[in-house]
MARDREN-146648 format. One record per residue (C-alpha): residue number from 1; residue in one letter; x, y negated, z negated. Coordinates in nm, 3 decimals, padded with zeros to 5 digits. Each point is the difference from the previous one (the first is absolute). Example, Ala and Ser with C-alpha at 12.3 -4.5 7.8 and 13.67 -1.06 7.14 Angstrom:
2
REC  resi  resn       c1       c2       c3
REC     1     a   01.230   00.450  -00.780
REC     2     s   00.137  -00.344   00.066
***
This chain:
188
REC  resi  resn       c1       c2       c3
REC     1     x  -01.735  -01.492   00.368
REC     2     x   00.361   00.064  -00.113
REC     3     x   00.271  -00.249   00.130
REC     4     x   00.345   00.122   00.107
REC     5     x   00.138  -00.195  -00.309
REC     6     x  -00.227   00.187  -00.229
REC     7     x   00.099   00.326   00.150
REC     8     x   00.372  -00.095  -00.038
REC     9     x  -00.045  -00.116  -00.357
REC    10     x  -00.196   00.332  -00.088
REC    11     x   00.278   00.189   00.145
REC    12     x   00.272  -00.182  -00.192
REC    13     x  -00.201   00.020  -00.336
REC    14     x  -00.076   00.370   00.047
REC    15     x   00.359   00.067   00.112
REC    16     x   00.139  -00.163  -00.313
REC    17     x  -00.240   00.208  -00.228
REC    18     x   00.109   00.316   00.214
REC    19     x   00.366  -00.083  -00.068
REC    20     x  -00.058  -00.033  -00.381
REC    21     x  -00.156   00.360   00.004
REC    22     x   00.261   00.152   00.226
REC    23     x   00.293  -00.145  -00.227
REC    24     x  -00.144   00.207  -00.283
REC    25     x   00.075   00.312   00.188
REC    26     x   00.372  -00.054  -00.063
REC    27     x  -00.060   00.134  -00.344
REC    28     x  -00.078   00.349   00.132
REC    29     x   00.254   00.272   00.050
REC    30     x   00.089   00.137   00.343
REC    31     x  -00.192   00.330  -00.111
REC    32     x  -00.301  -00.213  -00.082
REC    33     x   00.010  -00.183   00.322
REC    34     x   00.029   00.311   00.208
REC    35     x  -00.262   00.199  -00.199
REC    36     x  -00.302   00.117   00.198
REC    37     x  -00.336   00.152  -00.133
REC    38     x  -00.012   00.221   00.290
REC    39     x   00.221   00.076   00.298
REC    40     x  -00.243  -00.169   00.240
REC    41     x  -00.006  -00.323  -00.194
REC    42     x   00.247  -00.287   00.009
REC    43     x   00.235  -00.076  -00.300
REC    44     x   00.024  -00.360  -00.110
REC    45     x   00.337  -00.011   00.169
REC    46     x  -00.162   00.113   00.325
REC    47     x  -00.269  -00.273  -00.039
REC    48     x   00.282  -00.266  -00.053
REC    49     x   00.197   00.125   00.303
REC    50     x  -00.322  -00.004   00.218
REC    51     x  -00.059  -00.350  -00.091
REC    52     x   00.351  -00.112   00.063
REC    53     x   00.009   00.171   00.350
REC    54     x  -00.356  -00.171   00.088
REC    55     x   00.064  -00.336  -00.131
REC    56     x   00.364  -00.010   00.153
REC    57     x  -00.147   00.075   00.349
REC    58     x  -00.250  -00.268  -00.036
REC    59     x   00.239  -00.250  -00.146
REC    60     x   00.239   00.043   00.281
REC    61     x  -00.249  -00.083   00.256
REC    62     x  -00.146  -00.293  -00.184
REC    63     x   00.346  -00.161  -00.056
REC    64     x   00.106   00.063   00.363
REC    65     x  -00.304  -00.173   00.140
REC    66     x  -00.006  -00.284  -00.244
REC    67     x   00.347  -00.081   00.085
REC    68     x  -00.054   00.008   00.373
REC    69     x  -00.296  -00.213   00.017
REC    70     x  -00.226  -00.237  -00.220
REC    71     x  -00.372   00.018   00.083
REC    72     x  -00.143  -00.276  -00.218
REC    73     x  -00.341  -00.057  -00.160
REC    74     x  -00.142  -00.162  -00.303
REC    75     x  -00.005   00.309  -00.217
REC    76     x  -00.216  -00.159  -00.257
REC    77     x  -00.272  -00.028   00.256
REC    78     x   00.056   00.279   00.239
REC    79     x  -00.205   00.297  -00.070
REC    80     x   00.133   00.358  -00.015
REC    81     x  -00.089   00.203   00.318
REC    82     x   00.059   00.368  -00.051
REC    83     x   00.008   00.213   00.328
REC    84     x  -00.192   00.311   00.050
REC    85     x   00.270   00.260  -00.087
REC    86     x   00.113  -00.224  -00.261
REC    87     x  -00.333   00.015  -00.167
REC    88     x   00.000   00.379   00.022
REC    89     x   00.350   00.018  -00.157
REC    90     x  -00.082  -00.250  -00.279
REC    91     x  -00.318   00.227  -00.069
REC    92     x   00.207   00.302  -00.012
REC    93     x   00.284  -00.128  -00.231
REC    94     x  -00.251  -00.203  -00.227
REC    95     x   00.025   00.150  -00.364
REC    96     x  -00.383   00.013  -00.019
REC    97     x   00.018   00.263   00.278
REC    98     x   00.046   00.311  -00.197
REC    99     x   00.026   00.242   00.302
REC   100     x   00.359   00.136   00.020
REC   101     x   00.171  -00.069   00.324
REC   102     x   00.325   00.167   00.143
REC   103     x   00.263  -00.239   00.101
REC   104     x   00.163  -00.020   00.341
REC   105     x   00.344   00.173   00.033
REC   106     x   00.183  -00.347   00.046
REC   107     x  -00.100  -00.089  -00.354
REC   108     x   00.077   00.336  -00.166
REC   109     x   00.239   00.002  -00.294
REC   110     x   00.282   00.255  -00.006
REC   111     x  -00.048   00.322  -00.171
REC   112     x   00.317  -00.020  -00.195
REC   113     x   00.070  -00.106  -00.329
REC   114     x  -00.040  -00.386  -00.034
REC   115     x   00.173  -00.221  -00.270
REC   116     x  -00.075  -00.333  -00.154
REC   117     x   00.179  -00.172   00.279
REC   118     x  -00.326   00.024   00.186
REC   119     x  -00.173  -00.215  -00.259
REC   120     x   00.266  -00.270   00.059
REC   121     x  -00.036   00.031   00.368
REC   122     x  -00.384  -00.043  -00.008
REC   123     x   00.041  -00.301  -00.237
REC   124     x   00.241  -00.163   00.250
REC   125     x  -00.233   00.045   00.296
REC   126     x  -00.306  -00.123  -00.193
REC   127     x   00.202  -00.318  -00.108
REC   128     x   00.104  -00.046   00.359
REC   129     x  -00.355   00.024   00.112
REC   130     x  -00.114  -00.250  -00.264
REC   131     x   00.272  -00.241   00.117
REC   132     x  -00.088   00.057   00.353
REC   133     x  -00.376  -00.065  -00.050
REC   134     x   00.068  -00.301  -00.244
REC   135     x   00.204  -00.166   00.269
REC   136     x  -00.250   00.057   00.278
REC   137     x  -00.207  -00.319  -00.083
REC   138     x  -00.232  -00.097   00.282
REC   139     x   00.097   00.299   00.207
REC   140     x  -00.287   00.153   00.179
REC   141     x   00.012   00.363  -00.119
REC   142     x  -00.306   00.083   00.227
REC   143     x   00.195  -00.089   00.308
REC   144     x   00.312   00.209  -00.067
REC   145     x  -00.054   00.376   00.078
REC   146     x   00.204   00.316   00.014
REC   147     x  -00.042   00.377   00.087
REC   148     x  -00.068   00.205  -00.306
REC   149     x   00.306   00.196  -00.110
REC   150     x  -00.232   00.302   00.017
REC   151     x  -00.115  -00.038   00.351
REC   152     x   00.105  -00.255   00.277
REC   153     x  -00.367   00.013   00.122
REC   154     x  -00.136  -00.160  -00.325
REC   155     x   00.064  -00.382  -00.006
REC   156     x  -00.023  -00.179  -00.333
REC   157     x   00.013  -00.384  -00.057
REC   158     x   00.213  -00.105  -00.293
REC   159     x  -00.310  -00.108  -00.193
REC   160     x  -00.085   00.384   00.024
REC   161     x   00.356   00.095  -00.088
REC   162     x  -00.003  -00.226  -00.312
REC   163     x  -00.327   00.145  -00.133
REC   164     x   00.104   00.352   00.087
REC   165     x   00.322  -00.021  -00.213
REC   166     x  -00.173  -00.172  -00.298
REC   167     x  -00.281   00.272  -00.010
REC   168     x   00.244   00.299   00.070
REC   169     x   00.218  -00.114  -00.281
REC   170     x  -00.290  -00.005  -00.231
REC   171     x  -00.122   00.346   00.127
REC   172     x   00.335   00.166  -00.081
REC   173     x   00.031  -00.192  -00.327
REC   174     x  -00.326   00.165  -00.104
REC   175     x   00.137   00.335   00.111
REC   176     x   00.324  -00.060  -00.213
REC   177     x  -00.215  -00.087  -00.293
REC   178     x  -00.188   00.326   00.034
REC   179     x   00.321   00.187   00.009
REC   180     x   00.118  -00.176  -00.312
REC   181     x  -00.323   00.080  -00.184
REC   182     x  -00.002   00.376   00.110
REC   183     x  -00.009   00.236  -00.305
REC   184     x   00.285   00.197   00.146
REC   185     x   00.223  -00.309   00.078
REC   186     x   00.350   00.055  -00.177
REC   187     x   00.053  -00.185  -00.311
REC   188     x   00.369  -00.065   00.044
***
């Protein structure tokens, strides 16, 4: 049984590792960031922009609700309780799920040329998420909830959201690593 504190600690630890890997992308040229192995596949820059869009939408709602009300618990003892739709989304974004999924339009990156500013933006958003989750000591993430940015009919609690972001970041980091290791990836 995972506690809310363990969920938060895992999110923070994985987010810090994620940031270390994302910062390395600053060494790439704009051409490398925007390179695609095929027209129907995303570039590194599109993955980065997609994560920025997604994580910003979640961050804004978490920050808003945490500032409006404090729902306390002992997060070292309170078990994580994922909701039905949360479990489905977690399963979908889990990197171990090799099935490709199409993203919702609200999360779509732009189709235009994307520069390194997108990396800086994602780093800032992720740092903000880390700070927000770090400061949420003894807040009951099971009892805060929001509508999914993709569909107002889907309700997620913040325990769901924290795990969704963590796994979604990992999933796209793997996608980025595959692009970097592609035989046709531009060398400069």
